[in-house]
C-alpha positions in Angstrom: 0.0 0.0 0.0 2.8 2.4 -0.6 1.5 5.9 -1.3 -1.9 5.3 0.2 -3.3 6.8 3.3 -5.3 4.7 5.7 -8.0 6.7 7.5 -9.5 5.4 10.8 -12.5 7.2 12.1 -13.1 7.2 15.8 -16.1 8.4 17.7 -16.4 9.2 21.4 -19.6 9.1 23.4 -19.7 11.2 26.6 -22.5 10.9 29.1 -23.5 14.5 30.0 -26.5 13.7 32.1 -25.8 14.6 35.7 -25.1 11.7 37.9 -25.8 11.9 41.6 -22.8 11.5 44.0 -25.0 9.4 46.2 -27.8 7.0 45.4 -28.9 3.4 44.9 -30.7 1.2 42.5 -34.1 -0.1 43.5 -34.2 -3.8 44.5 -37.9 -4.0 43.7 -40.3 -2.2 41.4 -41.9 0.9 43.0 -45.6 0.9 42.2 -47.7 4.0 41.9 -49.6 4.7 45.1 -47.2 2.9 47.4 -45.1 4.5 50.1 -42.2 2.1 50.4 -39.0 1.8 48.4 -36.5 -1.1 48.7 -33.0 -0.3 47.4 -30.1 -2.7 46.7 -27.8 -1.1 49.3 -28.5 1.2 52.3 -28.1 4.9 51.8 -25.9 6.2 54.6 -26.2 9.7 56.1 -29.8 10.3 55.3 -32.9 10.1 57.5 -36.4 11.3 58.0 -37.0 14.6 56.1 -34.4 13.8 53.4 -35.5 14.4 49.9 -34.7 11.8 47.2 -35.1 11.9 43.4 -36.9 8.7 42.2 -36.5 7.9 38.5 -36.0 5.3 35.8 -35.4 5.2 32.0 -39.2 5.5 31.3 -39.6 8.4 33.8 -36.3 10.4 33.4 -37.7 13.5 35.1 -39.0 11.2 37.9 -40.3 12.8 41.1 -39.1 14.1 44.4 -40.0 12.0 47.4 -39.5 12.7 51.1 -38.2 10.1 53.6 -40.3 9.4 56.7 -38.2 6.4 58.0 -35.3 4.2 56.9 -34.6 0.6 58.1 -31.6 -0.8 56.3 -32.5 -1.0 52.6 -36.2 -0.2 53.2 -37.3 3.4 52.8 -40.7 4.7 54.0 -42.0 7.8 52.3 -44.2 10.6 53.7 -46.5 10.4 50.6 -47.4 7.8 48.0 -45.5 7.9 44.7 -47.2 9.3 41.6 -45.7 6.9 39.0 -44.5 3.3 38.7 -40.7 2.7 38.5 -39.3 -0.6 37.1 -36.0 -2.2 38.0 -36.0 -3.5 34.4 -35.8 0.2 33.4 -33.0 1.0 35.8 -35.1 2.4 38.6 -33.0 4.3 41.2 -33.0 7.0 43.8 -30.5 9.8 44.0 -29.7 12.1 46.9 -29.9 15.7 45.5 -28.3 17.1 48.7 -25.1 15.1 48.1 -24.6 17.0 44.7 -23.8 15.7 41.3 -20.7 14.8 39.2 -20.0 17.3 36.4 -18.6 16.4 32.9 -15.1 17.9 32.4 -14.7 18.7 28.7 -11.0 19.6 29.1 -10.3 15.9 29.7 -11.4 15.2 26.1 -8.5 17.3 24.7 -6.1 15.7 27.3 -7.0 12.3 26.0 -7.2 12.8 22.3 -5.3 16.1 21.5 -6.5 19.1 19.6 -4.7 18.8 16.3 -6.8 17.4 13.4 -3.8 15.3 12.1 -2.5 14.0 15.4 0.6 16.3 15.3 0.3 17.0 19.0 0.5 13.3 19.8 -3.2 12.8 20.0 -5.6 11.5 17.4 -8.4 13.2 15.6 -11.8 12.5 17.2 -14.9 14.0 15.8 -17.4 15.1 18.4 -20.4 17.3 18.7 -21.2 19.0 22.0 -25.0 18.8 22.4 -26.8 20.4 25.3 -28.3 17.8 27.8 -32.0 17.0 27.3 
């Protein structure tokens, strides 16, 4: 192949959705109208009055729920939940008070370089920065 260039395209996918610093996957489906959640692992550092964000892939916006009591992996809520959340759809709770991780776009350049031809030791990677939805 003397005199021919080989072009290899690369694509990077970056998760921009904010991820809670503290949370847990549900161990059981959470059914509309119920006031109990069962998570896979206990959430340390929270108690009655704590606010949780309950969501899954089918209900990305989810809902805010308030904790009335916690016993290990069982969480009792002050009010019934408005929707059904399925473990098959990745149902989970996040703790908003613990904060979220932020995507650091500078790391993309650190990993792949900025020169389109790899002259800076990196390699060209095409990406489009889309706002989170």
